[in-house]
Backbone bond lengths (Angstrom), bond angles and torsions (degrees), N, CA, C in turn:
res aa  C-N    CA-C-N  psi(-1)  N-CA   C-N-CA  omega(-1)  CA-C   N-CA-C  phi
1 M - - - 1.451 - - 1.528 110.53 -
2 S 1.285 117.28 -176.61 1.462 121.35 -177.41 1.523 111.20 -88.12
3 E 1.340 115.31 -172.38 1.462 120.59 179.45 1.522 111.68 -67.02
4 D 1.318 117.89 -22.40 1.459 121.60 -177.20 1.521 113.28 -75.86
5 S 1.326 118.01 -11.60 1.457 119.63 -175.48 1.526 113.57 -60.60
6 P 1.344 120.93 -37.43 1.461 117.52 177.25 1.530 112.83 -71.68
7 R 1.315 117.31 -13.61 1.457 120.14 178.68 1.517 110.61 -67.39
8 N 1.279 115.73 158.86 1.450 122.05 179.90 1.537 110.20 -59.69
9 F 1.332 116.31 128.87 1.463 121.52 -178.96 1.529 110.77 -59.94
10 R 1.328 116.11 -39.03 1.464 119.79 -178.54 1.524 111.63 -62.29
11 S 1.324 116.31 -39.02 1.466 119.99 -179.80 1.520 110.68 -61.54
12 V 1.316 116.75 -44.28 1.464 121.13 179.02 1.529 109.71 -64.06
13 Y 1.323 116.83 -42.48 1.461 121.04 179.76 1.533 110.52 -63.19
14 Y 1.331 116.68 -46.66 1.465 120.45 179.87 1.526 111.38 -60.45
15 E 1.320 117.02 -39.57 1.460 119.89 178.43 1.523 111.16 -63.86
16 K 1.334 116.87 -38.90 1.465 119.92 -178.96 1.520 112.01 -67.52
17 V 1.324 117.87 -33.22 1.464 119.82 179.58 1.523 112.24 -92.79
18 G 1.335 117.18 3.32 1.457 120.00 172.63 1.511 116.31 102.16
19 F 1.317 120.23 5.97 1.460 122.54 178.65 1.522 109.17 -103.16
20 R 1.330 116.06 82.12 1.457 119.37 -178.78 1.523 112.12 -82.16
21 G 1.305 118.46 -15.29 1.450 122.44 -169.69 1.508 116.91 -70.52
22 V 1.317 120.16 -8.21 1.460 121.22 -175.83 1.522 110.70 -64.35
23 E 1.324 117.19 -53.70 1.462 120.42 -179.76 1.518 111.55 -72.42
24 E 1.321 117.22 -34.35 1.456 120.94 -179.96 1.519 110.67 -62.07
25 K 1.317 116.10 -43.63 1.460 119.94 -179.35 1.523 110.39 -63.81
26 K 1.320 116.72 -41.52 1.465 120.08 179.18 1.519 111.12 -64.85
27 S 1.323 117.21 -41.90 1.465 119.18 -179.71 1.528 111.13 -67.98
28 L 1.335 117.54 -34.82 1.460 120.19 175.71 1.525 110.54 -66.63
29 E 1.326 116.94 -41.40 1.467 120.13 177.62 1.527 111.13 -61.62
30 I 1.325 117.02 -36.88 1.469 120.47 177.07 1.532 109.88 -65.03
31 L 1.341 116.73 -41.36 1.463 120.08 177.92 1.527 111.67 -63.81
32 L 1.336 116.47 -36.10 1.464 120.56 -176.54 1.522 113.15 -83.42
33 K 1.335 118.19 -7.86 1.466 121.05 179.22 1.518 112.55 -72.39
34 D 1.323 116.91 -30.39 1.461 120.99 -175.88 1.526 110.77 -62.32
35 D 1.345 115.48 149.42 1.461 119.75 176.73 1.527 111.05 -67.41
36 R 1.327 115.40 -37.82 1.462 120.29 176.53 1.526 107.15 -110.75
37 L 1.324 115.65 115.45 1.460 120.58 -177.86 1.528 110.19 -72.98
38 D 1.311 115.55 137.16 1.462 121.35 178.58 1.529 108.16 -86.70
39 I 1.313 115.95 104.46 1.460 121.33 -175.00 1.528 110.97 -63.90
40 E 1.309 116.46 -37.85 1.470 120.71 179.65 1.538 111.02 -60.23
41 K 1.325 116.22 -46.45 1.468 120.20 -179.57 1.526 111.25 -68.84
42 L 1.343 117.10 -38.94 1.465 119.97 177.68 1.530 110.73 -63.74
43 C 1.305 116.38 -39.53 1.464 120.97 178.53 1.529 110.43 -63.24
44 T 1.317 116.28 -46.60 1.463 120.75 178.64 1.523 110.75 -62.00
45 F 1.329 116.68 -43.63 1.460 120.88 -179.69 1.526 110.56 -62.09
46 S 1.343 116.59 -45.41 1.467 119.67 -176.96 1.524 112.25 -67.76
47 Q 1.334 117.80 -23.99 1.461 120.51 177.09 1.522 112.13 -79.36
48 R 1.319 116.75 -30.12 1.465 120.17 -175.51 1.519 114.20 -92.07
49 F 1.329 116.87 -32.73 1.462 120.24 -173.32 1.521 110.25 -129.10
50 P 1.331 116.87 153.47 1.468 118.99 173.22 1.531 109.74 -71.76
51 L 1.320 116.01 140.60 1.464 120.30 -179.65 1.520 109.84 -83.29
52 P 1.329 117.97 133.72 1.467 119.86 174.38 1.528 109.86 -62.09
53 S 1.312 116.93 143.57 1.464 120.78 -174.25 1.525 113.08 -60.13
54 M 1.326 117.04 -29.73 1.465 118.71 -177.84 1.532 112.33 -71.10
55 Y 1.325 118.65 -20.14 1.466 122.11 -179.88 1.527 112.93 -112.07
56 R 1.314 117.20 -7.37 1.461 121.33 -172.35 1.529 112.60 -58.65
57 T 1.316 117.14 -47.41 1.462 120.60 -177.53 1.517 111.20 -62.16
58 L 1.322 116.84 -46.43 1.465 121.00 -179.89 1.525 111.31 -61.38
59 V 1.322 116.80 -47.23 1.466 120.43 -177.42 1.524 110.70 -62.47
60 W 1.331 117.11 -44.76 1.462 118.94 -178.42 1.521 111.74 -69.26
61 K 1.314 117.72 -35.12 1.470 119.18 176.81 1.521 110.93 -63.31
62 V 1.322 117.11 -38.18 1.470 120.52 178.15 1.525 110.12 -70.86
63 L 1.332 117.40 -44.70 1.465 120.52 -178.06 1.527 112.64 -65.56
64 L 1.330 116.77 -33.66 1.463 120.13 -179.49 1.527 113.06 -85.30
65 G 1.333 116.63 -3.03 1.459 119.92 177.70 1.508 114.50 84.54
66 I 1.322 117.61 9.87 1.461 120.54 177.35 1.518 109.63 -71.99
67 L 1.318 116.31 -38.96 1.463 122.21 175.72 1.525 109.30 -114.69
68 P 1.330 117.03 145.70 1.469 119.63 177.49 1.525 110.55 -75.81
69 P 1.327 117.81 163.28 1.466 119.87 -179.99 1.531 113.92 -69.28
70 H 1.323 117.91 -17.15 1.466 120.89 179.07 1.523 109.24 -82.19
71 Q 1.330 116.62 114.15 1.460 120.94 -172.84 1.524 113.88 -67.76
72 E 1.336 117.06 -29.77 1.460 118.57 -176.51 1.532 112.09 -68.60
73 T 1.328 118.06 -15.15 1.466 120.72 -179.84 1.530 113.43 -99.57
74 H 1.319 118.22 0.34 1.466 120.86 -175.31 1.524 112.96 -59.04
75 S 1.315 118.08 -47.15 1.467 119.50 -177.46 1.525 111.04 -66.19
76 Q 1.322 117.17 -38.14 1.457 120.71 179.23 1.534 110.99 -67.31
77 V 1.316 117.01 -42.19 1.464 120.90 179.05 1.525 110.43 -64.11
78 M 1.322 117.83 -41.36 1.467 120.14 178.73 1.523 110.99 -65.37
79 A 1.332 117.21 -35.82 1.467 120.25 176.14 1.533 110.07 -63.90
80 Y 1.334 117.53 -41.86 1.467 121.19 176.70 1.520 111.03 -63.02
81 R 1.316 116.49 -40.20 1.467 119.84 -179.87 1.531 111.27 -66.30
82 R 1.336 117.46 -37.45 1.470 120.20 176.08 1.529 110.37 -63.27
83 E 1.331 116.37 -44.83 1.466 120.68 178.12 1.526 110.63 -60.94
84 Q 1.312 116.62 -42.33 1.458 121.16 179.53 1.528 110.14 -62.01
85 Y 1.325 117.37 -43.60 1.467 121.63 178.44 1.523 110.02 -60.07
86 I 1.328 116.56 -47.39 1.468 120.80 -178.76 1.527 110.32 -62.56
87 D 1.332 117.55 -42.83 1.467 121.32 -179.73 1.526 111.97 -63.72
88 V 1.324 116.98 -46.11 1.467 120.26 -178.90 1.526 110.02 -67.35
89 H 1.311 117.45 -41.23 1.466 121.62 178.17 1.525 110.01 -60.75
90 H 1.320 116.47 -44.99 1.466 121.23 179.57 1.534 110.44 -64.32
91 A 1.330 117.27 -41.16 1.468 120.54 178.86 1.527 111.06 -61.15
92 L 1.320 117.14 -41.11 1.467 120.28 178.83 1.523 111.56 -66.92
93 Q 1.329 117.10 -32.89 1.463 119.69 175.80 1.530 110.77 -69.52
94 I 1.322 116.42 -39.79 1.465 120.78 -179.37 1.529 110.86 -63.44
95 I 1.328 117.41 -43.15 1.468 119.84 -179.20 1.528 111.99 -86.61
96 R 1.311 116.20 7.56 1.469 125.05 172.72 1.531 114.18 60.70
97 F 1.323 114.66 39.24 1.462 118.85 170.89 1.521 110.32 -87.38
98 I 1.324 116.75 -27.38 1.468 121.41 178.28 1.520 108.85 -134.41
99 D 1.326 114.79 161.14 1.466 121.41 171.89 1.527 107.94 -143.09
100 Q 1.317 117.05 -170.61 1.463 121.08 -176.53 1.528 112.57 -63.58
101 S 1.340 116.94 -27.89 1.468 119.67 -176.56 1.534 112.98 -91.42
102 S 1.314 118.18 -0.88 1.473 120.81 -179.35 1.525 110.52 -66.40
103 P 1.341 116.89 134.73 1.469 118.57 176.56 1.529 110.44 -66.20
104 K 1.311 115.55 150.85 1.466 120.85 -176.74 1.523 112.19 -58.47
105 R 1.322 117.37 -36.98 1.464 118.92 -179.41 1.519 111.08 -62.19
106 E 1.344 116.67 -37.56 1.457 120.77 177.56 1.526 110.92 -68.66
107 V 1.321 116.30 -40.69 1.462 121.10 178.15 1.522 109.74 -60.73
108 F 1.330 116.88 -48.57 1.463 120.50 -178.94 1.529 111.57 -64.85
109 L 1.331 116.71 -38.59 1.459 120.03 177.93 1.523 110.52 -60.89
110 H 1.331 116.99 -49.00 1.465 120.29 -178.70 1.527 111.36 -67.29
111 M 1.316 117.33 -34.14 1.468 119.53 176.54 1.527 109.88 -64.19
112 Y 1.317 116.52 -44.04 1.464 121.03 178.27 1.526 110.28 -62.28
113 Q 1.329 116.34 -45.75 1.460 119.89 -179.46 1.525 111.32 -62.32
114 L 1.317 117.53 -40.09 1.460 121.03 178.76 1.525 110.92 -65.10
115 E 1.335 116.80 -43.11 1.464 120.75 179.47 1.525 112.00 -64.61
116 M 1.339 117.25 -35.31 1.462 121.42 -178.12 1.528 112.65 -88.71
117 G 1.329 117.11 -2.25 1.464 120.05 -178.79 1.509 112.97 75.12
118 R 1.326 117.85 25.87 1.467 122.36 -178.12 1.522 112.39 -116.83
119 L 1.290 118.02 18.85 1.461 120.74 179.33 1.525 108.14 -70.23
120 P 1.337 117.88 124.41 1.466 119.63 -178.39 1.533 110.70 -65.17
121 H 1.331 115.10 153.51 1.463 119.63 -178.22 1.519 111.84 -72.98
122 N 1.307 116.72 -26.35 1.459 119.45 173.62 1.522 108.21 -117.40
123 Q 1.305 116.11 166.08 1.459 119.16 -174.74 1.525 112.77 -80.97
124 V 1.303 117.86 -11.12 1.456 120.77 176.56 1.525 107.07 -88.53
125 L 1.322 115.64 117.74 1.463 119.81 -177.93 1.524 110.22 -73.93
126 P 1.330 118.58 141.48 1.469 121.16 179.84 1.531 111.90 -60.44
127 W 1.336 115.81 150.38 1.465 121.56 -178.38 1.524 111.76 -61.20
128 V 1.305 118.03 -34.61 1.461 122.04 -176.76 1.524 111.28 -63.29
129 S 1.315 116.80 -37.72 1.460 119.54 -175.26 1.527 112.90 -91.86
130 E 1.336 117.64 12.40 1.464 119.49 -177.30 1.530 112.02 -64.15
131 L 1.318 117.59 -40.83 1.463 120.80 178.39 1.527 110.53 -63.35
132 Y 1.332 116.15 -43.42 1.470 120.82 177.45 1.528 110.43 -61.95
133 T 1.314 116.55 -41.55 1.462 121.07 178.96 1.525 110.52 -64.21
134 Q 1.333 117.43 -42.92 1.462 120.68 178.57 1.524 110.66 -62.72
135 W 1.321 116.66 -39.17 1.461 120.56 177.56 1.526 110.40 -63.59
136 L 1.334 117.31 -42.96 1.465 120.42 178.51 1.532 111.30 -65.80
137 Y 1.340 117.58 -37.29 1.467 120.69 175.30 1.529 110.27 -60.30
138 Y 1.332 115.93 -45.70 1.459 120.39 179.62 1.525 110.52 -60.94
139 L 1.330 116.49 -45.83 1.461 121.14 178.77 1.526 111.07 -60.92
140 A 1.324 116.97 -42.63 1.464 120.67 178.75 1.525 110.67 -62.79
141 N 1.332 118.03 -40.11 1.466 120.84 178.17 1.522 111.50 -62.68
142 V 1.321 116.99 -41.77 1.464 120.75 179.01 1.526 110.34 -63.94
143 L 1.320 116.66 -45.20 1.466 120.17 179.81 1.522 111.51 -64.66
144 I 1.323 117.34 -40.08 1.469 120.55 177.34 1.520 109.73 -60.87
145 F 1.327 117.23 -42.38 1.459 120.59 179.00 1.521 110.94 -57.67
146 F 1.336 116.97 -47.06 1.461 120.10 -177.47 1.519 112.50 -73.26
147 F 1.334 118.01 -36.58 1.458 120.08 -177.24 1.521 112.10 -72.54
148 Y 1.323 117.30 -34.11 1.453 119.61 -175.70 1.522 113.47 -101.30
149 N 1.316 117.89 -0.92 1.449 121.75 177.00 1.524 107.23 -98.22
150 H 1.320 116.62 103.68 1.464 121.23 -173.57 1.519 112.95 -66.54
151 K 1.315 116.90 -11.47 1.457 119.78 177.01 1.530 110.15 -67.36
152 Y 1.342 116.82 -32.66 1.457 121.12 -176.63 1.524 113.25 -99.91
153 C 1.309 118.21 -24.47 1.468 120.76 -174.15 1.517 109.41 -133.88
154 R 1.296 116.91 121.69 1.457 121.18 179.59 1.522 108.57 -117.22
155 A 1.314 116.51 77.51 1.463 120.79 -179.84 1.502 110.89 -111.62
């Protein structure tokens, strides 16, 4: 027989009927067992195989740099990020860039601008940056859709 003969018969059978995810899920679980996640391997895995929904949020947060590769610090880092969100949101309310009726896309745009040091000195955005602002509004709307639609994100 070929080199695949020592492989598990079930794995070969599942692949033939279209269920490739059995071995992929196990290999992802092995990658996620380590205390320090290997970003290079996670990146390669996410490019080659679809991520199971139960691990998708964690993997993407690590790959995008939202969470560090050290798993024992994840809860602490998320607590810091929540505090940071609350502080920036409160600062924007204090300087009256946002209020309770502000749409989320505007809130996120101003939060991003404040974090990047690009918050305009007046509340009327310059004409030159209107296209950039519209692009950021669009991006914020897309992110809001994915973050608040539990069908796509289970965090």
